[in-house]
C-alpha positions as a printed NumPy array, in Angstrom:
array([[ 12.503,   7.243,  -6.077],
       [ 14.753,  10.247,  -5.514],
       [ 12.202,  11.587,  -3.048],
       [ 12.46 ,   8.287,  -1.2  ],
       [ 16.22 ,   8.641,  -0.998],
       [ 16.049,  12.231,   0.265],
       [ 13.41 ,  11.295,   2.804],
       [ 15.487,   8.457,   4.207],
       [ 18.563,  10.69 ,   4.412],
       [ 16.526,  13.153,   6.433],
       [ 14.987,  10.528,   8.692],
       [ 17.915,   8.267,   9.447],
       [ 20.878,  10.48 ,   8.574],
       [ 22.889,   7.819,   6.81 ],
       [ 21.807,   6.1  ,   3.617],
       [ 18.616,   5.259,   1.793],
       [ 17.201,   3.078,  -0.899],
       [ 19.544,   4.216,  -3.671],
       [ 22.566,   3.526,  -1.483],
       [ 21.274,   0.084,  -0.62 ],
       [ 21.134,  -0.538,  -4.361],
       [ 24.759,   0.476,  -4.851],
       [ 25.754,  -1.84 ,  -2.033],
       [ 24.226,  -4.815,  -3.796],
       [ 26.972,  -6.995,  -5.314],
       [ 25.194,  -7.363,  -8.66 ],
       [ 22.156,  -6.17 , -10.554],
       [ 20.74 ,  -9.681, -10.45 ],
       [ 16.999, -10.13 , -10.878],
       [ 14.628, -12.89 ,  -9.814],
       [ 13.388, -15.313, -12.426],
       [ 10.442, -14.234, -14.537],
       [  6.999, -15.484, -13.549],
       [  5.749, -18.76 , -15.063],
       [  3.895, -18.563, -18.357],
       [  0.052, -18.459, -18.333],
       [ -0.022, -22.073, -19.537],
       [  2.271, -23.206, -16.71 ],
       [  0.196, -21.288, -14.174],
       [ -3.082, -22.731, -15.414],
       [ -1.677, -26.245, -15.305],
       [ -0.634, -25.707, -11.686],
       [ -4.026, -24.237, -10.749],
       [ -2.562, -20.801, -10.244],
       [ -3.31 , -17.334, -11.565],
       [ -1.514, -14.018, -11.782],
       [ -2.391, -10.419, -10.958],
       [ -0.434,  -7.214, -11.552],
       [ -0.899,  -3.941,  -9.656],
       [  0.806,  -0.553,  -9.382],
       [  0.378,   1.302,  -6.117],
       [  3.412,   3.51 ,  -5.7  ],
       [  6.452,   2.201,  -3.841],
       [  6.64 ,  -1.515,  -4.536],
       [  8.361,  -2.077,  -1.198],
       [  5.093,  -1.139,   0.505],
       [  2.838,  -3.166,  -1.77 ],
       [  4.47 ,  -6.524,  -1.022],
       [  3.538,  -7.038,   2.684],
       [ -0.288,  -6.833,   2.462],
       [ -0.396,  -9.413,  -0.329],
       [  2.247, -11.77 ,   1.03 ],
       [  0.235, -12.346,   4.197],
       [ -2.818, -13.619,   2.291],
       [ -3.556, -17.322,   2.408],
       [ -3.287, -18.605,  -1.142],
       [ -0.592, -16.225,  -2.352],
       [  2.344, -18.157,  -3.795],
       [  4.698, -15.254,  -4.518],
       [  4.877, -11.473,  -4.779],
       [  7.517,  -9.905,  -7.025],
       [  8.45 ,  -6.234,  -7.238],
       [  9.073,  -4.834, -10.685],
       [  7.948,  -2.573, -13.478],
       [  4.944,  -2.608, -15.797],
       [  2.935,  -0.393, -18.107],
       [  5.604,   1.071, -20.372],
       [  7.192,   0.246, -23.743],
       [ 10.795,   0.012, -22.527],
       [ 12.074,  -3.57 , -22.486],
       [ 13.854,  -4.86 , -19.388],
       [ 14.331,  -1.449, -17.743],
       [ 16.562,  -0.892, -14.752],
       [ 15.416,   0.619, -11.488],
       [ 17.426,   3.771, -12.211],
       [ 15.713,   4.204, -15.591],
       [ 12.223,   3.744, -14.17 ],
       [ 12.831,   6.021, -11.186],
       [ 13.989,   8.745, -13.599],
       [ 10.493,   8.689, -15.077],
       [ 11.448,   8.231, -18.718],
       [ 10.359,   4.64 , -19.449],
       [  6.579,   4.846, -19.121],
       [  6.69 ,   2.032, -16.561],
       [  5.189,   2.185, -13.097],
       [  6.609,   0.534, -10.005],
       [  4.438,  -2.56 ,  -9.732],
       [  4.018,  -5.922,  -8.089],
       [  3.08 ,  -9.23 ,  -9.647],
       [  1.128, -11.679,  -7.499],
       [  1.012, -15.397,  -8.244],
       [ -1.799, -17.057,  -6.311],
       [ -3.73 , -20.283,  -5.906],
       [ -7.097, -19.577,  -7.522],
       [ -8.692, -22.396,  -5.516],
       [ -7.884, -20.595,  -2.255],
       [ -7.986, -16.939,  -3.171],
       [-10.156, -14.893,  -5.503],
       [ -9.225, -11.977,  -7.715],
       [-11.973, -10.009,  -5.978],
       [-10.135, -10.385,  -2.661],
       [ -6.902,  -9.202,  -4.277],
       [ -8.724,  -6.143,  -5.6  ],
       [-10.097,  -5.403,  -2.134],
       [ -6.611,  -5.534,  -0.636],
       [ -5.221,  -3.451,  -3.487],
       [ -7.695,  -0.598,  -3.097],
       [ -7.208,  -0.361,   0.66 ],
       [ -3.423,  -0.069,   0.282],
       [ -3.376,   2.748,  -2.272],
       [ -4.502,   6.332,  -2.667],
       [ -6.829,   6.142,  -5.691],
       [ -7.288,   9.918,  -5.857],
       [ -3.849,  10.877,  -7.216],
       [ -3.098,  10.1  , -10.893],
       [  0.684,  10.623, -10.873],
       [  1.62 ,  10.291,  -7.239],
       [  1.367,   7.933,  -4.305],
       [  1.948,   9.534,  -0.939],
       [  5.374,  11.264,  -0.975],
       [  6.506,   9.798,  -4.328],
       [  5.6  ,  11.862,  -7.377],
       [  5.727,  11.156, -11.092],
       [  4.052,   8.913, -13.649],
       [  6.184,   6.008, -12.433],
       [  4.159,   6.072,  -9.193],
       [  0.7  ,   6.145, -10.772],
       [ -1.906,   3.735,  -9.371],
       [ -2.986,   1.137, -11.923],
       [ -4.604,  -2.261, -12.242],
       [ -3.153,  -4.233, -15.143],
       [ -5.745,  -6.814, -16.139],
       [ -4.653, -10.101, -17.73 ],
       [ -7.946, -11.133, -19.309],
       [-11.547, -10.077, -19.853],
       [-12.661, -11.447, -16.491],
       [-10.076,  -9.45 , -14.567],
       [-11.024,  -6.334, -16.536],
       [-14.703,  -6.764, -15.701],
       [-14.055,  -7.435, -12.016],
       [-11.694,  -4.473, -11.726],
       [-14.167,  -2.116, -13.384],
       [-17.004,  -3.401, -11.206],
       [-14.953,  -2.92 ,  -8.042],
       [-13.992,   0.619,  -9.08 ],
       [-17.623,   1.479,  -9.818],
       [-18.742,   0.053,  -6.471],
       [-16.113,   2.06 ,  -4.606],
       [-17.121,   5.237,  -6.417],
       [-20.632,   4.795,  -5.013],
       [-19.652,   3.895,  -1.464],
       [-16.419,   5.82 ,  -0.809],
       [-16.316,   8.194,   2.144],
       [-13.782,  10.611,   0.585],
       [-14.803,  13.4  ,  -1.794],
       [-12.127,  13.102,  -4.472],
       [-12.839,  11.008,  -7.594],
       [-11.143,   7.632,  -8.098],
       [ -8.567,   8.04 , -10.876],
       [ -6.798,   4.664, -10.73 ],
       [ -6.157,   3.326, -14.222],
       [ -7.53 ,  -0.037, -15.364],
       [ -5.451,  -1.003, -18.379],
       [ -4.456,  -4.119, -20.294],
       [ -1.348,  -5.93 , -19.096],
       [  1.507,  -6.021, -21.606],
       [  4.651,  -7.093, -19.754],
       [  6.262,  -7.207, -16.327],
       [  9.969,  -6.88 , -15.592],
       [ 11.227,  -7.921, -12.132],
       [ 13.253,  -5.33 , -10.265],
       [ 16.754,  -6.063,  -9.059],
       [ 17.12 ,  -8.559,  -6.238],
       [ 17.927,  -5.969,  -3.587],
       [ 14.413,  -4.531,  -3.998],
       [ 12.652,  -7.862,  -3.463],
       [ 11.142,  -8.193,   0.041],
       [ 12.877,  -4.993,   1.096],
       [ 10.69 ,  -4.74 ,   4.192],
       [ 12.249,  -7.964,   5.495],
       [ 15.815,  -7.339,   4.337],
       [ 16.005,  -3.737,   5.619],
       [ 13.221,  -3.305,   8.194],
       [ 14.622,  -0.133,   9.77 ],
       [ 14.931,   1.666,   6.448],
       [ 11.571,   0.388,   5.294],
       [  9.843,   1.571,   8.465],
       [ 11.561,   4.972,   8.332],
       [ 10.515,   5.461,   4.71 ],
       [  6.933,   4.273,   5.177],
       [  6.416,   6.407,   8.28 ],
       [  8.078,   9.49 ,   6.878],
       [  6.166,   9.207,   3.632],
       [  2.868,   9.386,   5.532],
       [  1.496,   6.301,   3.83 ],
       [ -0.365,   4.862,   6.801],
       [ -1.756,   8.24 ,   7.86 ],
       [ -3.201,   8.804,   4.416],
       [ -4.56 ,   5.263,   4.15 ],
       [ -6.342,   5.671,   7.477],
       [ -7.799,   8.996,   6.354],
       [ -9.096,   7.391,   3.147],
       [-10.232,   3.986,   4.327],
       [-10.444,   4.164,   8.117],
       [ -9.268,   1.33 ,  10.342],
       [ -9.178,  -2.014,   8.546],
       [ -7.34 ,  -5.318,   8.521],
       [ -6.114,  -5.024,   4.937]])
């Protein structure tokens, strides 16, 4: 996220996401998500996505009816319990990700996939908007065979109907583990709206999304 820090320094002339991390009193993290058995018993399911800056991936999912929680964190690499600094350095193999717990009676995985695609740039394998590196790769981490099938079907459908010329390179890979990021990263858009808005605008995220997907309500 060094590019995010430099961008915020340029835009707001004071401090950015790394500084907000240093200001946090501890490196505390939210509790891990419930186990699959606990989720199933409660009639809930889980989905894990990587779409660049996890700050920006929380809002579109949190507004969906049926979503129970959205947690920012790291997934896709072998490193156990990595810190934000380690992941942002690009040496862990993890990608900035979100984990969505949702009520499967109210919300389908297909709808989550639809929202995911329309909030990412699927044409860049190791970058999302102004953030570069493997830690910002777009990826869908499937939890079971059904999620894998639905993700692959949605990717194939988009490849046939997309309006942009570039190929879709988003990874669809098996989920292995998810590690929540430090508390100061959770719901950053609500805790630090000015910094979030400055970063999102300066990074050109919405401009690129509009160019890719046009006007939508996702």
